Steps between C-alpha positions, in 0.01 A plus 500: 500500500506505120700779342429579136724667247364798313443307179300234683295756689420666166371169361271443798368857484455495124718806444848575360821484701529878450162554665611303806822705511300824487283376792819424692652843411192691623465283816173341390667157526781417742807286427786332675840394370572129473835340581618587145400865529192472274173674581234253622144548621347316794236256376246593771534869415465423132183298566346790694606747230341277232173501693505880523588528131217269386229690321209259449221582255186609692237231529188611310264243648415677828440167675611401851650151536744296703738418214807725508666388177333710236642573157339768284577461132391454141379179344749406225365169378190281536491142368161332534337175409138404569550453877833651621710804427856613568527875573838671496555840658793744516505658843795736509805285441310181587316255274204346678312198355164377617290199389126556530177398334426646159167609649685714757711654222186603313328630817803711592549623145864395503682564174842632404536859613237485774582615856486231765623421851659163579437407866724226634398317820693183577525311170188649340501793258177694474463761228269801554396792285361839603121531498374593155199728466213381284 
């Protein structure tokens, strides 16, 4: 099994080395000693911890669907020509890019700063927005 040093665990969790050390000190995260006497964290335990630590943004769309890969974020850029558009979103630490018709961009009201949800199913990215009144 993979064993990760504290500095590597910190990178994967997106926190400082000191934060990982605090979690170890208060028994939130467990460690072992490697053959050189350094603290290491089991990769499987770190993966489970990362899942527990994840704090996704709530999905505002209130729609049931089969796609599980959903990224709530803000539109950061829209480049459009007459037929097609490229929409970029910042979803937490992730940049998501979708190509769609310019007609769809207009219908969804996508513009920098607008809230949207990127839904990824297989190789297709679908962008949704919450229902707008009026």
